[in-house]
N, C-alpha and C positions, 0 to 999 in steps of 0.2 A: 504494500500500500504506500506507494511513493507520494510525497506531497506534490501539490501543484507548483509550477515555477513560481518562486517567491519574489522575483524582480519587480519592484514597484508595489509590493503588497506589504501591509503592516506586519511587523514581527516584534515579539516581546524583546526587551533588552536583556532579560535574564533567562537562563535555562528553566524549562518548565518543571524540572524535577526537584526544585528547591522546596516545594510545599504545596498545600492545598488552599490556603486562604483566598488567593485570587480566583481559584476555580469556584469556591463557595460563593464568592461575591458575584461571579459571572452567572451562576445558577439563579441567585436571587434576582439579579437584573433581568434575566430572561423571563422569569416568572412574572415580574412586575410589568414588563413590556407586553408579553404575549397573552397573559391571562387578565391583567388589570388594566392594560391600555395606557400605561404611563410612558411619557417620552423617555428615551434612552438616557439623556443627561440627568433628568430628575431621578430616575431609577438608580443611576450610578452614584449620585450623591448620597442616597439613602443606604444602598447596599455596601458602599465602600467606607462607611464611617469608621469601621474597626481596622481598616488597613493603614498601618502606620507608615509604610514605605511608599513613596510616589511610584516606584517601579511596579509594585503590586497593583496599585490603582490603574496604571497604564496597561498592565497585562490583562486585568479584568475587562477593561474597555476593549482591548484588541480582540480578546476571545469572543466577547459578546457581539462585536461588530462583525467578526468573521462568520459567526453562526447566522446572524440576521441576513447577511449578504447572500448566503448559500442555503438558507433554511429549507426551501422546497427540495433541493437536490440532496441535502443531508438526510431529510426524512425519506426520500425515495430509496436511498441506500439502506437505511434502517429497516424500512418496511420490506425490502427485498430479502432481508436476512432473518426475519422473524416469522414464526408460524402464523401468528395472529397479530394484527396491527395494535401497537401500543396507543393508549389514549394520548392525545396531543399534549396534555399537561402532566403526563406521568413523569415522575422523577427519573425513571430509567431512561425515557426518551431524552429528557433534558441532559442527563449525564452523557449519553451517547453523542448527542449533538456537540457537546463541549469537547469530548475526547476526539471525535472525528474532525472537528474544525481545527483543533490544535495540530493534528497529524497531517491533514490534507491541505490546509490553507497556510498555517503559520509555520509548518516545518518542524514541529516538536517531535522528538524521537518517540516511537510507538510505546516503549515501556514507560516513559514519563507521562505521555498523554493518558494512558489508562490508569497508571498508578495514582495519579493525582485526582482522578474523579471517583474511583471506587470508594474512598471514605465518605463520599457524599450520599451513598445509597446503602441500605441495610438489607440483610436477609436474602430472600430469593431474587429480588431485583438486582442485587450486586452480582450474583452468579449470571443472571441474564445479560447484564451490561458487559461483563468480562467475556462471555461466550460470543455475543454478537460482534464485539470489537475484534475478537480473535478470528472469527469467520471472515469478516471483511478484510482483515490484514492478510490472511492467507490467500484471499482471492485477488489481491492487489487492486482493491477498489479505488476508483478515482472520481473526481467531480468534473462535470462539464465545464468548459471554459469557452465563452463566458457563462456565468450562471443563468439559470432560468428565473425570470421574475415570477412572483406569485401569480397564479393563473388569473385571478380576478382582476389584478392590476394590469396585467398584460392585455387582457381583453378590453378593459376600459380604455386604455391608451391606444390600442389598435383601432377601436371605433373612432376615437377622436382624431388621431394623428397618422395612422397607417403603420404598416409592418416595418418600414425602414426606421421609424422613430423607436418602435419597441425594441428592435435589434440594437440600435445605438444605446438605448437606455440599459439594456443588459450588459453591454460592454462597459458603460460608465459605472455600473453597479460594482464591477470587479476592480475598478481603478481607484487608487487613493487620489483624492483631489489635490491639485497643485496649491501652492500658497500664493494668493494674490494680495498685493499691497496697493493701497491708495496713498498718494502723497499730497501734502498740503500745497506743494509747489514743485514744478519740475517732474522728473520721472525717476530720480534716484540713480545711483551708480553702484549697484550691488552686483558682484561677479556672478555670471550665470543667469541673469535676469532677462526676461523677454517682455517688451512693452506692447500691449495690445490696444492701448488708447492713451491719450494724454494723462499725465499724473498717475500712471499705472505701471506696475512691474509684476511679472509672474515668475515665481521660483519653483523648482521641483518639489514634489511632495516630500515631507519630512523635514524641510527647513524650519528652524526654530526662530520665530520673529524676534523674541527678546534677545537673541544672540547676534542679530544683524546690526551692522553699523547704521546709526541714525535712530534706532529705536528709543534709546534713553533721551535723546534730544527732541523726540516728538516729530520726526520727519514723516512718519507714515503710520498707518493702521491696517489691520487685516480686513479684507473685503473682497469677496468674489467679484469678478468682472461683471457678471450679470447684475449683482446687487448694487453695483456702482452706477448702473445706467439711469435709474430714475432721477437722481439728483443731477447727473450730467445733462439730462434733457431739459432742465430748468435754466441752464446757461449761467452766465455771470449775474450776480445780484446787483452790483453797483449801488449798494446801500439800501436796496429795497427789502421789505419785510416778507418773511416766509414762515409758515407754521408747519412744523414737522410733527404730524400726528403719529402715535404709536412709534415713537422715536427710538426707544431702546432696542438693541444695545448701543446704537449711536453712530454707525458708520456714515449714514446719510446726513446726519446733523453736522458731523465733522466736514464732510464734503461741502455742504452749503456754506458753512462758516468760512471755509478756505476760499470759496468763490465769492466772497464779499456780500453775502446775504446777512441780514439781521434776523437771526433765527430764534424762534420760540419752539422749544422741544418739549413735547407733551407725551407722557406715558403713564399708564395706570400703576406700573410696578416701581415702587420706591427703590427696591433692591437692584433692579436692572438699571435704574438711572444712576446708581452709585458708580457703575462701570463707565457710563457716559461722562459723568463729571470727572472721573479720574483720567479719562482719555482727553477731555478738554484741557485739563491742567497739563497733561504730558505734552500735548501738541501746541500749547499756547494759543488755543482758539477760544472764541467766546460764543456763548449762547445762553438764553434765558430758559432755564430748565424748570418745568412745572409738573408736579405729580397730579394727574387728573385723568378721568375716563374720557376717551375720544367721543363717546356717545352722549356726554353731557357737557363737555368743555365748550364754553362760549368766550371767544376772545373779546378784548375791549373794543376792537374795531376789526373789520375784515382786512385780510392781508392780500398783497399783490400776488402771492403764490401760496398754495397749500399742497403739501406732499402727504398723501395717505398711503403708507406701506402697510396694508391692512393685515391683521391676524388671519391666517388661512390654514389650509390643510398641510402646507409645507411639503407637499409631495415633490416639488421641484428640487429640493435639496436632499434627495434620497441617497446620493453617493456619500454625503457627509453624515447623514442621519438615517441609516438603513431601517431604523425602526418604523418610519412612516409607511414603508411598504407593507407592513403587517398589522398596524393598528388603526389606520385611517380607513373608514368605511363610507360608502355612499351617503348614509344617513348623516354622518358628521359633516361631510362636504356640503350637503344641502343646508344644514343648520348654519354653517359658517358663511355660506353665500348669502343667506338671509340677513345675518348680522352685518355683513359687508355693505349691503344696501342701506342699512340704517346709518352706518358710518359715513358712507358716501353723501348721504343727505346732510349730515352735520358738516362735513367738509365743504359741501357746496355753499352752505350758509356762511361759512367762514371765509369764502373767496370773494374778493372785491370785484365789482363790475370791471370788465376788461382784463381781469386776472386769469391766472392759470391754476387748474386743479390737476395734479399729477397722481394717478392711481396706479398702484403696483401690488403684486402678490408673488410670492415664491412658490407658485402652484402650477401643476401641469393639468389642472382640471378646467375645462371650458366654463363650467358653472361659476367659477371664481374669476374668470377672465373675460373672454369675449361676450358670454351671455350676461355677465354682471354689468358690463358697460352698455350693452344694448338695452337692458332693463332700465338702467339709470337714465339714459338719454330719452327714453320714452316718457319718463316722469318729470324730466327737468329740461324744458324747452329752451331755457336760456343758455344751455351748454351745447357745444359741438366739439367734435374731435379736431384737435390741432395736429395735423399729420406730421409724424416724425419722418425726416428725410434719411436716406441711406448714408449720406455723408456724416450724419450725427452719430453713427453707430460703428463699432469695431468691424473690420473686414471679416466677412463670414456670417454676420448677423444682419438680417435684412428686415425692414418693416413690412407689415401686411399691406395689402392693396388699399385698405381704408386708412392707413397711417398709424395703426397701433403696432406694438412690438410683442412678438411671441418668441421667446428663447426656448428652443427645443433640444433634446438630446440629439447629438450628431453635428450640431453647429460648432464650429471651431474645434472639432474633435482632434485634429492633427496637432493643435497647440495645447491640448489638455482638456478641452471641453469647457462647459459652463453650467452653472445651476439653471434649472428651469424657472422661467419668469414670464409674467405678463405685465405689460405697461401700456397705459393709455394717457395721453396728454390732452387735456380738455381746456377749451377757452370759454370764459363766461361773457356773455353779451352785456 
């Protein structure tokens, strides 16, 4: 049972044979994500509280992410080696997922992969886990490359975007995302960097931003190229006012402040705004930061521009957060789309006549993108699409015929790809 080629794939810093704490945390994280529907990062924070070493926390995250990226294929191997299917939430299945992901994805030696999960199960299930793992080891089991997306997700995206996008999404799911940096000015001069747009630099996956020249001085912040597009499409501020709704963790606020906008950054989460304030201080940029709900926030006066990067299903960032592939269901997408309409109405009221409303979501669901804007424009006759031109976008990302922007898997793939996004720039009469 040889591992998949590990070039470009996350690997733990330490040998897996040193103990079971990280594997126990990985099991708890998987249970929280798959059974309780918690986001991966939230589940990690809870499950890793007793891990004193940063390397153990990193390993728990790497194992969990590997399982989630290959979940359906891991389960296919397990089901092919058992007389009867194990329940999806059975501890034996969870332990086998962890052992197989370590062996086949992370390159952990077989003896360490199984030895460190057996203590997580008791009695008969322990014998079952050992036997199934041994059977698969002897048969030289492998995982498909690229992995298969969950069937429901693949079918949903196939209907919306076609087979080519589904195939590209599967390739992205197996690739660690590169590190994208946004700069307050210029494009930086970091060795090995590739610029896809002004004030942007892309580095290979695994680069550590805090160790790069210019971090301490506040020259840049981490932000995927797709996530940087909404603020870019507002252009230079020249001292005008902009309201950044749902602003945390703050990348767009930093962009706007660097582009000479007078920024009011609004978010419901005081904890997430702490990170924004810290980055404002580090980058020597200024913004008025307000803790408030976008659904009830009323500015003192309408602003020349409003940026609403709305809370969404986040299915567009599946390569960084593979949990979304397994816990986001159509019912949740519909509920989020309804909430986004309410937020759009509030954002519309906060936009001054002649001003710009910029709407974006990191989602690959039409309900949160194209359909959301169509519904909004039907109800708000004073707004119309302000078409985005191809020259405003990085090469390889093109606007739709009506002037909105849809970033899909497969775009700029040769340069490392981009997160899935939808963006609409609207002008108020």
